[in-house]
VEXNUZA-972086 format. One record per residue (C-alpha): residue in three letters; z, y, x. Coordinates in Angstrom, 3 decimals, always signed. Example, Ala and Ser with C-alpha at 12.3 -4.5 7.8 and 13.67 -1.06 7.14 Angstrom:
{"Ala" {+7.800 -4.500 +12.300}} {"Ser" {+7.140 -1.060 +13.670}} 
//
This chain:
{"Met" {+115.900 +90.688 +108.241}} {"Ser" {+116.200 +94.405 +107.017}} {"Ala" {+113.053 +96.252 +105.479}} {"Ala" {+111.102 +98.280 +107.913}} {"Ala" {+111.667 +102.001 +108.304}} {"Val" {+109.717 +104.017 +106.031}} {"Arg" {+109.197 +107.869 +106.199}} {"Val" {+109.056 +109.738 +103.066}} {"Leu" {+108.436 +113.061 +102.372}} {"Leu" {+109.887 +113.878 +98.576}} {"Thr" {+109.273 +117.465 +97.167}} {"Gly" {+110.916 +118.665 +93.842}} {"Arg" {+114.699 +117.765 +95.565}} {"Asp" {+116.480 +119.915 +93.640}} {"Gly" {+114.657 +118.799 +89.992}} {"Gln" {+116.047 +116.526 +87.910}} {"Leu" {+113.714 +113.588 +88.737}} {"Gly" {+114.336 +114.846 +92.534}} {"Gln" {+117.781 +114.478 +92.205}} {"Ala" {+117.484 +110.887 +90.433}} {"Leu" {+115.515 +109.799 +93.771}} {"Val" {+117.658 +111.019 +96.133}} {"Ala" {+120.555 +109.238 +94.515}} {"Ala" {+118.323 +105.917 +94.540}} {"Ala" {+116.284 +106.090 +97.575}} {"Pro" {+116.416 +102.792 +99.161}} {"Ala" {+118.490 +102.652 +102.249}} {"His" {+115.453 +101.726 +104.815}} {"Trp" {+113.697 +105.134 +103.632}} {"Gln" {+113.965 +107.821 +106.057}} {"Leu" {+114.044 +110.434 +103.397}} {"Ile" {+112.784 +113.954 +103.870}} {"Ala" {+114.016 +115.561 +101.014}} {"Cys" {+112.333 +119.562 +100.502}} {"Gly" {+113.871 +121.896 +97.298}} {"Arg" {+112.045 +125.351 +97.201}} {"Ala" {+113.931 +126.938 +100.045}} {"Glu" {+112.242 +124.531 +102.337}} {"Leu" {+108.641 +124.031 +101.154}} {"Asp" {+106.982 +126.614 +98.557}} {"Leu" {+104.615 +124.332 +96.834}} {"Ala" {+102.609 +127.436 +95.791}} {"Asp" {+101.975 +127.523 +99.580}} {"Pro" {+98.884 +125.056 +100.574}} {"Glu" {+98.902 +126.109 +104.145}} {"Ala" {+103.021 +125.587 +104.238}} {"Cys" {+102.384 +122.046 +102.430}} {"Arg" {+99.765 +121.267 +104.912}} {"Gln" {+102.361 +121.674 +107.643}} {"Ala" {+105.045 +119.839 +106.282}} {"Val" {+102.557 +117.252 +106.432}} {"Arg" {+102.016 +117.737 +110.034}} {"Glu" {+105.481 +118.662 +110.863}} {"His" {+107.332 +115.296 +109.404}} {"Arg" {+104.327 +112.775 +109.430}} {"Pro" {+105.275 +110.996 +106.351}} {"Asp" {+104.544 +107.313 +105.267}} {"Trp" {+104.191 +108.663 +101.891}} {"Val" {+104.502 +111.909 +100.374}} {"Leu" {+106.446 +111.795 +96.955}} {"Asn" {+105.590 +114.854 +95.030}} {"Ala" {+107.842 +115.069 +92.098}} {"Gly" {+107.865 +118.775 +92.264}} {"Ala" {+105.842 +120.732 +89.792}} {"Tyr" {+105.381 +124.106 +87.850}} {"Thr" {+106.284 +122.682 +84.091}} {"Ala" {+106.545 +125.592 +82.490}} {"Val" {+104.233 +124.270 +79.451}} {"Asp" {+104.402 +127.908 +77.484}} {"Arg" {+104.869 +130.325 +80.604}} {"Ala" {+101.313 +128.366 +81.796}} {"Glu" {+99.273 +130.037 +79.634}} {"Thr" {+99.775 +133.342 +81.220}} {"Glu" {+100.741 +132.134 +84.837}} {"Ala" {+97.641 +130.107 +84.913}} {"Glu" {+97.364 +130.889 +88.263}} {"Leu" {+100.554 +129.883 +89.708}} {"Ala" {+100.712 +127.043 +87.488}} {"Met" {+97.175 +125.887 +89.309}} {"Ala" {+98.885 +126.162 +92.768}} {"Val" {+101.643 +124.504 +92.612}} {"Asn" {+100.005 +121.797 +90.059}} {"Ala" {+96.710 +121.408 +91.715}} {"Gly" {+97.023 +123.289 +94.995}} {"Ala" {+99.850 +121.937 +96.296}} {"Pro" {+98.543 +117.815 +95.686}} {"Gly" {+95.278 +119.031 +96.975}} {"Ala" {+96.721 +120.265 +100.020}} {"Phe" {+98.977 +117.214 +100.810}} {"Ala" {+96.229 +114.759 +100.130}} {"Glu" {+93.489 +116.968 +102.662}} {"Ala" {+96.202 +116.503 +105.305}} {"Leu" {+97.065 +113.130 +104.735}} {"Ala" {+93.566 +112.082 +104.686}} {"Gly" {+93.589 +113.647 +108.425}} {"Gln" {+96.496 +112.009 +109.590}} {"Gly" {+97.494 +108.681 +107.950}} {"Gly" {+99.969 +108.063 +105.425}} {"Arg" {+99.837 +108.133 +101.470}} {"Leu" {+100.384 +110.438 +98.536}} {"Leu" {+102.601 +109.014 +95.270}} {"Gln" {+101.493 +112.081 +92.652}} {"Val" {+103.516 +112.512 +89.926}} {"Ser" {+101.684 +113.600 +86.429}} {"Thr" {+101.457 +113.908 +82.715}} {"Asp" {+100.967 +112.590 +79.139}} {"Phe" {+99.464 +116.451 +78.886}} {"Val" {+96.162 +115.315 +80.953}} {"Phe" {+95.645 +113.761 +77.484}} {"Ser" {+94.373 +115.611 +74.190}} {"Gly" {+96.413 +113.194 +71.696}} {"Asp" {+92.933 +112.945 +69.468}} {"Gln" {+93.231 +108.953 +69.862}} {"Gly" {+95.687 +107.212 +67.989}} {"His" {+96.616 +104.340 +70.240}} {"Pro" {+98.537 +104.451 +73.544}} {"Tyr" {+96.008 +105.880 +76.272}} {"Arg" {+95.371 +103.375 +79.221}} {"Pro" {+95.291 +104.555 +83.030}} {"Glu" {+91.612 +104.508 +83.138}} {"Gln" {+90.638 +107.099 +80.706}} {"Pro" {+89.058 +110.273 +81.131}} {"Val" {+91.413 +112.961 +80.879}} {"Asn" {+91.202 +115.954 +78.592}} {"Pro" {+93.837 +118.409 +78.698}} {"Leu" {+94.607 +120.729 +75.738}} {"Gly" {+96.351 +123.739 +77.406}} {"Val" {+96.987 +125.438 +81.267}} {"Tyr" {+99.584 +122.887 +82.148}} {"Gly" {+97.770 +119.718 +81.327}} {"Ala" {+94.398 +121.300 +83.221}} {"Ser" {+96.469 +122.253 +86.344}} {"Lys" {+97.739 +118.629 +86.789}} {"Ala" {+94.906 +116.953 +85.655}} {"Glu" {+93.211 +118.863 +88.616}} {"Gly" {+95.477 +118.268 +90.898}} {"Glu" {+94.716 +114.276 +89.900}} {"Arg" {+91.133 +115.396 +90.825}} {"Arg" {+91.648 +116.829 +94.180}} {"Val" {+94.278 +113.744 +95.078}} {"Ala" {+91.132 +111.467 +94.270}} {"Ala" {+88.575 +113.330 +96.098}} {"Ala" {+90.744 +113.713 +99.487}} {"Leu" {+91.917 +110.113 +99.602}} {"Pro" {+90.641 +106.713 +99.573}} {"Pro" {+91.713 +104.658 +96.442}} {"Asp" {+93.855 +102.659 +98.382}} {"Arg" {+96.034 +105.262 +100.144}} {"Phe" {+97.042 +107.228 +96.470}} {"Ser" {+99.029 +106.833 +93.557}} {"Leu" {+99.048 +108.867 +89.844}} {"Leu" {+102.005 +108.227 +88.121}} {"Arg" {+102.270 +109.595 +84.763}} {"Thr" {+104.687 +109.846 +82.684}} {"Ser" {+106.193 +111.536 +79.375}} {"Trp" {+109.060 +113.589 +77.624}} {"Val" {+111.171 +113.342 +81.028}} {"Tyr" {+114.414 +114.028 +80.863}} {"Gly" {+118.342 +113.668 +82.617}} {"Pro" {+121.766 +114.352 +83.181}} {"Val" {+120.643 +117.605 +85.117}} {"Gly" {+118.462 +120.250 +84.690}} {"Arg" {+116.479 +121.701 +81.891}} {"Asn" {+115.390 +119.165 +79.415}} {"Phe" {+115.078 +118.357 +75.545}} {"Cys" {+118.131 +116.346 +75.469}} {"Leu" {+120.585 +118.693 +77.407}} {"Thr" {+119.275 +121.420 +75.034}} {"Met" {+119.277 +119.195 +72.003}} {"Leu" {+123.071 +118.238 +72.435}} {"Arg" {+124.154 +122.144 +73.319}} {"Leu" {+121.847 +122.907 +69.852}} {"His" {+123.872 +119.871 +67.554}} {"Arg" {+127.129 +121.156 +68.724}} {"Glu" {+126.484 +124.802 +68.001}} {"Arg" {+124.303 +124.322 +64.853}} {"Ala" {+126.948 +121.963 +63.491}} {"Ala" {+130.174 +123.977 +64.142}} {"Ala" {+128.078 +126.921 +62.311}} {"Gly" {+127.306 +124.548 +59.281}} {"Gln" {+123.742 +124.812 +60.126}} {"Glu" {+120.296 +122.742 +60.188}} {"Leu" {+118.405 +122.023 +63.264}} {"Ala" {+114.578 +122.126 +63.249}} {"Val" {+112.627 +119.709 +65.053}} {"Val" {+108.745 +119.066 +65.321}} {"Ala" {+108.232 +115.885 +63.246}} {"Asp" {+104.330 +115.496 +64.078}} {"Gln" {+104.177 +114.829 +67.646}} {"Val" {+104.543 +110.876 +68.793}} {"Gly" {+105.196 +110.187 +72.425}} {"Cys" {+107.910 +108.133 +74.340}} {"Pro" {+111.449 +109.851 +75.696}} {"Thr" {+111.961 +108.552 +80.097}} {"Ala" {+114.690 +108.622 +81.376}} {"Thr" {+114.843 +110.361 +84.495}} {"Ala" {+116.850 +106.948 +86.410}} {"Gly" {+113.983 +104.925 +85.159}} {"Leu" {+111.555 +106.729 +86.366}} {"Ala" {+113.081 +107.320 +89.910}} {"Ala" {+112.734 +103.437 +89.887}} {"Ala" {+109.155 +103.499 +89.177}} {"Cys" {+108.576 +105.752 +91.892}} {"Ile" {+109.945 +103.836 +94.468}} {"Ala" {+108.322 +100.629 +93.299}} {"Ala" {+105.276 +102.411 +93.817}} {"Ile" {+105.919 +103.454 +97.097}} {"Glu" {+107.854 +100.062 +98.211}} {"Arg" {+104.957 +97.722 +96.636}} {"Gly" {+101.965 +99.887 +97.951}} {"Val" {+100.439 +100.291 +94.179}} {"Ser" {+97.505 +102.259 +94.323}} {"Gly" {+95.256 +104.070 +91.859}} {"Pro" {+96.582 +105.686 +88.016}} {"Gln" {+99.978 +104.050 +86.566}} {"His" {+101.476 +104.890 +83.749}} {"Trp" {+105.017 +104.875 +82.969}} {"Ser" {+107.167 +105.519 +80.363}} {"Asp" {+110.230 +104.645 +79.152}} {"Ala" {+109.581 +101.385 +75.938}} {"Gly" {+108.754 +102.419 +72.496}} {"Ala" {+107.946 +105.582 +70.300}} {"Ala" {+109.392 +108.487 +68.658}} {"Ser" {+109.000 +111.565 +67.351}} {"Trp" {+110.291 +115.335 +68.738}} {"Tyr" {+112.492 +115.099 +65.507}} {"Asp" {+113.590 +110.893 +65.452}} {"Phe" {+114.096 +111.947 +69.560}} {"Ala" {+116.266 +114.691 +67.983}} {"Val" {+118.577 +112.753 +65.605}} {"Val" {+119.280 +109.941 +67.786}} {"Ile" {+120.351 +112.392 +70.424}} {"Gly" {+122.871 +113.154 +67.862}} {"Glu" {+123.930 +110.114 +66.526}} {"Gln" {+124.332 +108.656 +69.963}} {"Ala" {+127.084 +111.974 +71.627}} {"Val" {+128.812 +111.689 +68.431}} {"Ala" {+128.972 +107.514 +69.333}} {"Ala" {+130.119 +108.175 +73.090}} {"Gly" {+132.249 +111.097 +72.440}} {"Leu" {+130.613 +113.959 +73.430}} {"Leu" {+129.812 +115.875 +70.181}} {"Gln" {+132.957 +115.999 +67.364}} {"Gln" {+129.548 +115.994 +65.064}} {"Ala" {+126.126 +116.181 +64.859}} {"Ala" {+123.974 +118.569 +63.372}} {"Ser" {+121.413 +118.087 +60.211}} {"Val" {+118.352 +117.619 +61.627}} {"Leu" {+115.138 +119.005 +59.881}} {"Pro" {+111.803 +117.447 +60.268}} {"Ile" {+109.297 +120.376 +60.649}} {"Arg" {+105.447 +120.475 +60.990}} {"Ser" {+103.685 +121.768 +64.489}} {"Asp" {+102.740 +124.902 +62.738}} {"Ala" {+106.321 +126.213 +61.475}} {"Tyr" {+107.134 +126.081 +64.969}} {"Pro" {+104.153 +127.559 +66.878}} {"Thr" {+104.059 +127.961 +70.679}} {"Pro" {+101.763 +129.526 +73.328}} {"Ala" {+100.423 +126.010 +74.111}} {"Arg" {+99.202 +123.474 +72.089}} {"Arg" {+100.713 +120.398 +72.794}} {"Pro" {+99.181 +116.714 +72.097}} {"Ser" {+99.796 +115.080 +68.843}} {"Tyr" {+99.832 +111.688 +70.068}} {"Ser" {+100.704 +110.941 +74.037}} {"Leu" {+101.894 +107.511 +74.136}} {"Leu" {+101.037 +105.975 +77.566}} {"Asp" {+100.212 +102.071 +77.429}} {"Cys" {+102.533 +101.144 +80.968}} {"Thr" {+101.560 +97.244 +80.502}} {"Ala" {+99.625 +96.702 +83.597}} {"Ser" {+101.524 +99.668 +85.133}} {"Arg" {+104.974 +97.478 +84.764}} {"Ser" {+103.214 +94.287 +86.200}} {"Ala" {+101.998 +96.207 +89.203}} {"Leu" {+105.776 +97.555 +89.772}} {"Gly" {+107.308 +94.474 +88.668}} {"Leu" {+109.851 +96.157 +86.598}} {"Pro" {+110.312 +95.679 +82.817}} {"Pro" {+110.366 +97.657 +79.774}} {"Arg" {+113.298 +99.299 +78.153}} {"His" {+113.549 +101.032 +75.445}} {"Trp" {+114.055 +104.374 +75.197}} {"Arg" {+117.014 +104.483 +72.940}} {"Ser" {+118.616 +102.074 +75.354}} {"Ala" {+117.975 +104.392 +78.413}} {"Leu" {+119.671 +107.358 +76.149}} {"Thr" {+122.669 +105.296 +75.652}} {"Glu" {+123.388 +105.300 +79.075}} {"Val" {+122.132 +108.754 +80.051}} {"Leu" {+124.646 +110.045 +77.225}} {"Leu" {+127.285 +107.437 +78.067}} {"Gly" {+126.886 +109.099 +82.007}} {"Leu" {+127.650 +112.553 +80.888}} {"Ala" {+130.279 +111.157 +78.703}} {"Glu" {+132.173 +110.034 +81.736}} {"Arg" {+131.236 +112.445 +83.615}} {"Ser" {+132.929 +115.421 +81.904}} {"Arg" {+136.357 +113.550 +80.677}} 
//
Protein backbone atom coordinates (compact mmCIF):
# COMPACT_ATOMS: atom_id res chain seq x y z
CA MET A 1 0.00 0.00 0.00
CA SER A 2 1.41 3.40 -0.96
CA ALA A 3 1.79 6.11 1.67
CA ALA A 4 -0.95 8.71 1.92
CA ALA A 5 -0.24 11.98 0.14
CA VAL A 6 1.09 14.78 2.32
CA ARG A 7 0.81 18.37 1.12
CA VAL A 8 3.94 20.29 2.20
CA LEU A 9 4.56 24.00 1.69
CA LEU A 10 8.35 24.46 1.71
CA THR A 11 10.02 27.85 2.08
CA GLY A 12 13.65 28.59 1.29
CA ARG A 13 13.63 26.37 -1.78
CA ASP A 14 16.81 27.88 -3.22
CA GLY A 15 18.85 27.80 0.00
CA GLN A 16 21.29 25.04 0.85
CA LEU A 17 18.78 23.19 3.06
CA GLY A 18 15.91 23.87 0.68
CA GLN A 19 17.76 22.31 -2.22
CA ALA A 20 18.56 19.23 -0.13
CA LEU A 21 14.90 18.92 0.85
CA VAL A 22 13.68 19.20 -2.74
CA ALA A 23 16.13 16.46 -3.75
CA ALA A 24 15.15 14.13 -0.90
CA ALA A 25 11.39 14.73 -0.58
CA PRO A 26 9.40 11.46 -0.50
CA ALA A 27 7.40 10.57 -3.60
CA HIS A 28 4.10 10.83 -1.71
CA TRP A 29 4.73 14.44 -0.75
CA GLN A 30 2.86 17.03 -2.77
CA LEU A 31 5.65 19.57 -2.48
CA ILE A 32 4.91 23.26 -3.01
CA ALA A 33 8.45 24.68 -2.96
CA CYS A 34 8.75 28.45 -2.71
CA GLY A 35 11.76 30.68 -3.19
CA ARG A 36 12.00 34.42 -2.70
CA ALA A 37 10.35 35.07 -6.06
CA GLU A 38 7.20 33.21 -5.01
CA LEU A 39 7.04 34.14 -1.32
CA ASP A 40 8.54 37.13 0.48
CA LEU A 41 9.11 35.95 4.05
CA ALA A 42 9.40 39.56 5.22
CA ASP A 43 5.71 40.04 4.31
CA PRO A 44 3.48 38.41 6.97
CA GLU A 45 0.32 38.81 4.92
CA ALA A 46 1.97 36.99 2.00
CA CYS A 47 2.84 34.16 4.39
CA ARG A 48 -0.74 33.94 5.65
CA GLN A 49 -2.06 34.06 2.09
CA ALA A 50 0.24 31.20 1.04
CA VAL A 51 -1.28 29.02 3.74
CA ARG A 52 -4.83 30.01 2.79
CA GLU A 53 -4.14 29.40 -0.91
CA HIS A 54 -2.24 26.10 -0.72
CA ARG A 55 -3.93 24.61 2.39
CA PRO A 56 -0.89 22.48 3.32
CA ASP A 57 -0.84 19.62 5.80
CA TRP A 58 2.57 20.98 6.84
CA VAL A 59 4.50 24.19 6.39
CA LEU A 60 8.22 23.39 6.42
CA ASN A 61 9.83 26.75 7.08
CA ALA A 62 13.42 26.27 5.95
CA GLY A 63 13.78 29.85 4.76
CA ALA A 64 15.51 32.33 7.05
CA TYR A 65 17.58 35.48 7.36
CA THR A 66 21.00 33.96 8.17
CA ALA A 67 23.46 36.87 7.81
CA VAL A 68 24.52 36.79 11.47
CA ASP A 69 26.73 39.88 11.44
CA ARG A 70 24.59 41.96 9.09
CA ALA A 71 21.59 41.30 11.34
CA GLU A 72 23.13 43.64 13.90
CA THR A 73 22.38 46.56 11.55
CA GLU A 74 19.35 45.01 9.81
CA ALA A 75 17.45 44.03 12.92
CA GLU A 76 14.05 44.94 11.50
CA LEU A 77 14.50 42.73 8.43
CA ALA A 78 15.95 39.85 10.47
CA MET A 79 13.01 40.02 12.86
CA ALA A 80 10.49 40.20 10.00
CA VAL A 81 11.85 37.07 8.31
CA ASN A 82 12.87 34.99 11.33
CA ALA A 83 10.02 35.90 13.68
CA GLY A 84 7.27 37.50 11.61
CA ALA A 85 7.09 34.76 8.98
CA PRO A 86 6.85 31.75 11.32
CA GLY A 87 4.37 33.67 13.46
CA ALA A 88 2.21 34.40 10.41
CA PHE A 89 2.39 30.78 9.23
CA ALA A 90 1.38 29.58 12.69
CA GLU A 91 -1.54 32.01 12.93
CA ALA A 92 -2.88 30.95 9.53
CA LEU A 93 -2.48 27.25 10.31
CA ALA A 94 -4.25 27.73 13.65
CA GLY A 95 -7.27 29.00 11.77
CA GLN A 96 -7.58 26.34 9.09
CA GLY A 97 -5.64 23.28 10.29
CA GLY A 98 -2.22 21.90 9.44
CA ARG A 99 1.13 21.76 11.20
CA LEU A 100 4.37 23.72 11.15
CA LEU A 101 7.98 22.55 11.17
CA GLN A 102 10.13 25.55 12.05
CA VAL A 103 13.88 25.17 11.47
CA SER A 104 15.81 27.03 14.17
CA THR A 105 19.37 27.41 15.41
CA ASP A 106 21.91 26.83 18.18
CA PHE A 107 22.28 30.63 18.31
CA VAL A 108 19.17 30.82 20.50
CA PHE A 109 21.53 29.75 23.34
CA SER A 110 24.21 31.92 24.94
CA GLY A 111 26.96 29.28 25.02
CA ASP A 112 27.68 29.89 28.69
CA GLN A 113 27.32 26.28 29.83
CA GLY A 114 29.93 23.59 29.29
CA HIS A 115 27.69 20.69 28.29
CA PRO A 116 25.26 20.17 25.39
CA TYR A 117 21.99 22.07 25.39
CA ARG A 118 18.84 20.01 25.77
CA PRO A 119 15.73 20.86 23.72
CA GLU A 120 13.68 21.89 26.76
CA GLN A 121 16.21 24.38 28.13
CA PRO A 122 15.30 28.09 28.13
CA VAL A 123 16.81 30.18 25.36
CA ASN A 124 19.14 33.14 25.94
CA PRO A 125 20.49 34.53 22.64
CA LEU A 126 23.49 36.85 22.42
CA GLY A 127 22.78 38.82 19.23
CA VAL A 128 20.05 39.98 16.89
CA TYR A 129 20.09 36.86 14.71
CA GLY A 130 19.65 34.51 17.68
CA ALA A 131 17.05 36.80 19.22
CA SER A 132 15.04 36.87 15.99
CA LYS A 133 15.05 33.06 15.76
CA ALA A 134 14.10 32.75 19.43
CA GLU A 135 11.22 35.17 18.89
CA GLY A 136 10.09 33.07 15.93
CA GLU A 137 10.01 30.02 18.20
CA ARG A 138 8.00 31.96 20.79
CA ARG A 139 5.41 33.17 18.27
CA VAL A 140 4.92 29.66 16.88
CA ALA A 141 4.40 28.22 20.36
CA ALA A 142 1.96 31.01 21.21
CA ALA A 143 -0.19 30.44 18.11
CA LEU A 144 -0.35 26.66 17.83
CA PRO A 145 -1.16 23.80 20.24
CA PRO A 146 1.93 21.77 21.26
CA ASP A 147 0.98 18.81 19.07
CA ARG A 148 0.76 20.94 15.91
CA PHE A 149 4.29 22.29 15.61
CA SER A 150 7.88 21.14 15.80
CA LEU A 151 10.97 23.32 16.33
CA LEU A 152 14.06 21.70 14.86
CA ARG A 153 17.21 23.46 16.07
CA THR A 154 20.46 22.76 14.26
CA SER A 155 24.03 24.05 14.08
CA TRP A 156 26.84 25.01 11.70
CA VAL A 157 24.96 23.98 8.56
CA TYR A 158 26.90 23.37 5.36
CA GLY A 159 26.52 21.47 2.11
CA PRO A 160 27.64 21.27 -1.51
CA VAL A 161 25.74 24.41 -2.60
CA GLY A 162 25.11 27.90 -1.32
CA ARG A 163 27.24 30.02 0.97
CA ASN A 164 28.70 28.16 3.93
CA PHE A 165 31.88 27.66 5.95
CA CYS A 166 32.93 24.50 4.13
CA LEU A 167 32.83 26.04 0.65
CA THR A 168 34.52 29.20 1.92
CA MET A 169 37.32 27.16 3.49
CA LEU A 170 37.84 25.21 0.26
CA ARG A 171 38.37 28.49 -1.57
CA LEU A 172 40.65 29.92 1.11
CA HIS A 173 42.72 26.72 1.36
CA ARG A 174 43.29 26.89 -2.39
CA GLU A 175 44.19 30.59 -2.39
CA ARG A 176 46.40 30.60 0.72
CA ALA A 177 48.25 27.41 -0.20
CA ALA A 178 49.04 28.82 -3.65
CA ALA A 179 50.35 32.03 -2.04
CA GLY A 180 52.26 30.21 0.70
CA GLN A 181 50.16 31.91 3.37
CA GLU A 182 48.55 30.67 6.59
CA LEU A 183 44.81 30.51 7.15
CA ALA A 184 43.75 31.87 10.56
CA VAL A 185 40.58 30.34 12.05
CA VAL A 186 38.88 30.79 15.43
CA ALA A 187 39.61 27.90 17.80
CA ASP A 188 37.66 28.87 20.94
CA GLN A 189 34.10 28.43 19.63
CA VAL A 190 32.85 24.84 19.91
CA GLY A 191 29.83 23.29 18.24
CA CYS A 192 29.12 20.64 15.62
CA PRO A 193 29.01 20.89 11.81
CA THR A 194 25.79 19.61 10.24
CA ALA A 195 25.56 18.50 6.62
CA THR A 196 22.40 19.45 4.75
CA ALA A 197 21.65 15.89 3.60
CA GLY A 198 21.33 14.65 7.18
CA LEU A 199 19.40 17.74 8.26
CA ALA A 200 16.97 17.24 5.37
CA ALA A 201 16.47 13.63 6.48
CA ALA A 202 15.68 14.88 10.00
CA CYS A 203 13.11 17.37 8.67
CA ILE A 204 11.46 14.66 6.58
CA ALA A 205 11.39 12.26 9.53
CA ALA A 206 9.82 14.92 11.76
CA ILE A 207 6.96 15.32 9.29
CA GLU A 208 6.58 11.63 8.50
CA ARG A 209 6.47 10.73 12.21
CA GLY A 210 4.46 13.77 13.29
CA VAL A 211 7.08 14.70 15.87
CA SER A 212 6.12 17.72 17.96
CA GLY A 213 7.79 20.18 20.29
CA PRO A 214 11.42 21.35 20.37
CA GLN A 215 13.95 18.97 18.82
CA HIS A 216 17.70 19.15 18.27
CA TRP A 217 19.57 17.84 15.24
CA SER A 218 23.23 18.02 14.32
CA ASP A 219 25.78 15.53 13.18
CA ALA A 220 27.61 13.74 16.00
CA GLY A 221 30.81 14.78 17.71
CA ALA A 222 32.25 18.19 18.51
CA ALA A 223 34.62 20.61 16.82
CA SER A 224 35.94 24.13 16.87
CA TRP A 225 35.90 26.17 13.68
CA TYR A 226 39.66 25.56 13.61
CA ASP A 227 39.15 21.78 13.78
CA PHE A 228 36.57 21.95 11.02
CA ALA A 229 38.87 24.02 8.79
CA VAL A 230 41.81 21.63 9.27
CA VAL A 231 39.75 18.54 8.45
CA ILE A 232 38.19 20.24 5.41
CA GLY A 233 41.71 20.81 4.06
CA GLU A 234 42.88 17.29 4.80
CA GLN A 235 39.83 15.60 3.33
CA ALA A 236 39.73 17.89 0.29
CA VAL A 237 43.30 16.86 -0.57
CA ALA A 238 42.37 13.18 -0.13
CA ALA A 239 39.31 13.65 -2.37
CA GLY A 240 41.36 15.36 -5.08
CA LEU A 241 39.63 18.73 -4.69
CA LEU A 242 42.88 20.41 -3.60
CA GLN A 243 46.49 19.74 -4.49
CA GLN A 244 47.58 21.14 -1.16
CA ALA A 245 45.89 22.46 1.96
CA ALA A 246 46.98 25.67 3.61
CA SER A 247 48.54 25.65 7.06
CA VAL A 248 45.77 26.57 9.53
CA LEU A 249 46.59 28.84 12.46
CA PRO A 250 44.30 28.65 15.54
CA ILE A 251 43.30 32.06 16.91
CA ARG A 252 41.09 33.39 19.70
CA SER A 253 37.75 35.03 18.93
CA ASP A 254 39.04 38.39 20.15
CA ALA A 255 41.69 38.25 17.42
CA TYR A 256 38.92 38.14 14.80
CA PRO A 257 36.27 40.60 16.03
CA THR A 258 32.85 40.46 14.39
CA PRO A 259 29.78 42.70 14.77
CA ALA A 260 27.76 39.87 16.35
CA ARG A 261 28.75 37.91 19.43
CA ARG A 262 28.69 34.17 18.90
CA PRO A 263 28.17 31.44 21.51
CA SER A 264 31.50 29.97 22.60
CA TYR A 265 29.87 26.57 23.18
CA SER A 266 26.73 25.58 21.30
CA LEU A 267 26.66 21.79 21.20
CA LEU A 268 23.12 20.45 21.01
CA ASP A 269 22.02 17.35 22.91
CA CYS A 270 20.35 15.32 20.15
CA THR A 271 19.86 12.07 22.10
CA ALA A 272 16.09 12.28 22.60
CA SER A 273 15.51 13.77 19.15
CA ARG A 274 17.42 11.01 17.37
CA SER A 275 15.18 8.50 19.12
CA ALA A 276 12.02 10.43 18.25
CA LEU A 277 13.09 10.83 14.61
CA GLY A 278 14.31 7.25 14.27
CA LEU A 279 17.65 8.35 12.84
CA PRO A 280 21.07 7.12 14.01
CA PRO A 281 23.94 9.51 14.78
CA ARG A 282 26.56 10.12 12.13
CA HIS A 283 29.89 11.70 12.96
CA TRP A 284 30.51 15.04 11.31
CA ARG A 285 33.78 13.82 9.75
CA SER A 286 31.93 11.04 7.94
CA ALA A 287 29.26 13.44 6.69
CA LEU A 288 31.97 15.87 5.53
CA THR A 289 33.72 13.09 3.60
CA GLU A 290 30.50 12.39 1.71
CA VAL A 291 30.00 16.06 0.85
CA LEU A 292 33.59 16.51 -0.41
CA LEU A 293 33.58 13.26 -2.41
CA GLY A 294 30.34 14.40 -4.03
CA LEU A 295 31.91 17.73 -4.95
CA ALA A 296 34.93 15.92 -6.37
CA GLU A 297 32.72 13.68 -8.47
CA ARG A 298 30.81 16.67 -9.86
CA SER A 299 34.04 18.47 -10.75
CA ARG A 300 35.38 15.60 -12.90
